[in-house]
N, C-alpha and C positions, 0 to 999 in steps of 0.2 A: 688782941683784937685791933683791927685797923679801922680808922674813921675816914670819912671822905672830907677832903679839904677843898673848899670852894672860895674863890676870890669874889669880893663884891665887885660890881661893875666899875666903881671908882678905883678900886685897888688894881684891877686889871689894866685900866687905862694908865694909871700911875706907873705901873711896872713897865709897860711899853715905852712910855716917855722917858723913864730913867734909863732903860737900855739904850734907846736912841741917843740920849744925851751922852752917856758914857762912851758909846761907839764914836760919835761925832767928835767928842773931846780928844779921843786917842787918834783919830784920823787927822785932826787939825794940829796935833802936837808934833814937833820935830822928832821927839823921842817916843812917839806913840807906841803903846803896848796893846796890841789887839787881843791879848789874852785876858785883859782886865774885864771887859764885858762878859766874856765866857765864864770867868771865875765868879762874877757877880751872879750869873744865872745858876751856877752850881751851888753857890751859897743859899740861894732861894730854894732850890730843889732840896738841899739838905734840911733847911728849915721846915719845908713842907712835910718831909718824911718824919721829922721829929713831931710836928704838930699832929700828923696822922696817927702816930703811935702813942703819943702822950698829950692829948689836947687839954687835959685838966691841969697840966703843969703850967699852962699859959694863962695870962690875965683875961678875965671876963670882960666883954664889951657890951654895954647897955644892960637891958633888963633880962635878956635871955641867958640862961646858964650854958647854952650850947654854942654861942658865938664867942670865939676866942681871938686874942691878938698875940702875935709873936713878933718881937723885935729881932731882926736879923742883922747882926753887926757885920759891916764890910767896909774896908777902907777907912778914909778919914771922915 
C-alpha cells in the first residue's frame, strides 16, 4: 500500500530555501559542485518514497497519528 506524502507549507518553503542556498553556495565556491543540490533533491525524493511506503516507521508529530516526520540525512 502506498500513502500520499504532503509537505506542510512551512516545509515546502524551507525546502525551496535550502535548495537555493545549496545552489548559491556551490555557484560562489571556486570548486563548486553543481551536483550537490541535485543529490540533495534525490535524497529528499528517496526519503519521500520511504515515507510513502512505510509511514508508520517514522516518528509521530503532534497529536495526529497520521502526521509523521522523517529526518533525511545529507551532507554535513
